[in-house]
N, C-alpha and C positions, 0 to 999 in steps of 0.2 A: 802915292796911295798905299804902298805896302808898308806893313808894320815891321818893327825890327825885333821885338822881343818874342821869345819862344813861349807859347802856351801849351804845347804838347805836339804830338804828331797824330796823324790819322790812325785809328785803331786798325787792328790786323783785318777786320771785317769790312773795312770801308770800301764802298763800291767804287771810289775813285782811285783806289790802288790799281794801277795797270795790271799788276799780276793777277788780280781778282776778275778782271774782265773776262767774260765768257765761262767762268768756272760754273760748274753744276752746283746748285744750292737749292735745298728744299724750299725756300722762299722765293726763289727766282731773282734774288737781289742783283745778280751780275749778268743777267741777259742784257744784250744790247737794247732791246726795246724798253726794258725797265730804266737803263741808264739814260736813254734819250728822254723818257718821260720825267725822270728826276732833273735832268738838265734843263729841260723845257720849263719846269716850275721855277727853277732858280733864275734862268735867263729872262723870264718875263716879269721878274719882280714878285714872285709868289712868296709864300711864307718861308721862314727859316727851315732848312733841312736839319733834322736832328740826327745825332750820332745813334745809329741803330741799337747798339747794346746799352744805351743809357736811357732809352724811351720806352717805358712799359705802356704808353698810351696806344700803341699800335698792337694789335693781337699777333700779327706776324713778327713783330720785334720781340715779343715775350717768347713766342713759340720758337723761332728760328734764329735769333741773335742773342738770346740769353738775357734780355732785359729783366731786371728784377722788379717785382711790384714795389712801388713807392720810391723807386730810383728817380733822381732829378735829371731830366733830359738836359743835355748840353748840345750846342750847335756842332755840326760835323765839320771837323778841321779840313777834311778833304774838299768839301764844298766851298769853304772859305778860300782855300788855295786857288780854286778855279775862278772864283770872283775876283780875287786880288790880281791874278794874272790878266784878266780882262781889263781891270782897271789900269794896270801898269801898261798894257799895250795901248789903251786909248790915251793914256798920258804922254805917249811918245809921238803922236801923229803930227803935232805942229812943229816938231824939232826943237822945242823948248827943253833945255836941260835941266830945269828946276823939277826935280822929282816931287810927286805928291800934289801938284797943282793942275788939276784938270781944267783946261781953258775951253772957252766956247768953240775954238777952232778944233781942239782935240775932239770934243763932243760931236760936232758936224762931220768931221772926217771918220770917226769911229762909226757913226750911224750910217755913212756912206758905204762902209765895208761890211756891216753886220750881215746883210743878206747872203753874201758869199761865204762868210766865215762862221755863220751860226752862233755868234757871240751873244752878248746881251742885247735885248731889245731896247727901244727907247725907254719903256717903263722900267725894264730891268736896270739900265744904266742909271735912270734917275733915282730908283729906290736904292739900289746897291751902292752907287756912288755918292749921291747927294744925301740920302737919309741915313746911310750907315757908315760911309767912309769919311765923310767930312767931319771936322771937329764940331762938338757941341757949341752953341745951341741951334746950329743950322738944321741938323737932321733930327728926325723924330722917330727913327727906327732904332732897333737894338744895335749898338756899335758892333762892327766887325771885331772878332777876336784878333789879337796880334799873332802874326805868323812870321817866322824867321825867313830871310831871303833864301837860305839853304833849301828850305821846303818849297818856296815858290819856284826855285831853280831846279828842282829834282824832277827827272824824267819818270820817277816811280809813281807819280800821281797825274792823273789826267782824265779826259773823257775820250769815249771812242770818237775817231775822226777829228780829233783836236788838231788845229793847225800847228805847225812846228813850234816848239817851245821857245819862248823869248825869254832868255836869261837876263840877270841883272847887267851884265857886261854888254850884252846886245840890245837892250831895251831902249837906250837912247841912240836913235838913228840920225843920220845925216839928213836934214829936212829935204834935200834934193832927191833922196831915194824913197821918201815917204809917198805912198800911193793913197789916193783918195777913193779908189773904186769907181771912178767916173768912167 
């Protein structure tokens, strides 16, 4: 599921930069309750999260993130990192070593674990995985931007209370150790 080309890195103001979590900010961007709110929108298959400094459509982004009038909003690379990590994790659950092919078994096992992990919901996995991550013409959502493995593996980005980071080298597990949350 993960892409391999670099499209950029999350901006310095990204709420998904771990270094920003809990920082005081006039817009309250980095409060844990705001981060949970943002993650819940993503995990439930809600609309794309824009990069704050590029989205003048929100008054708080203009006032507190420096978004310029008339700027073209782009998708938050930090949120894409979180989505692709969840997709990569789901892709590991049946023990299949073919990266990027989410199987029905992966989907079922991921859904069994979601309640404990606070990952993508069924709607979120269907939207983010099927509509955005799969090749065209299967999906109808905006394609996920490409992100490098380095960014996916970086502990510098995450959400509060995120489970331990699954890196590219640890992503493919022995099926005997894969849990189904039963």
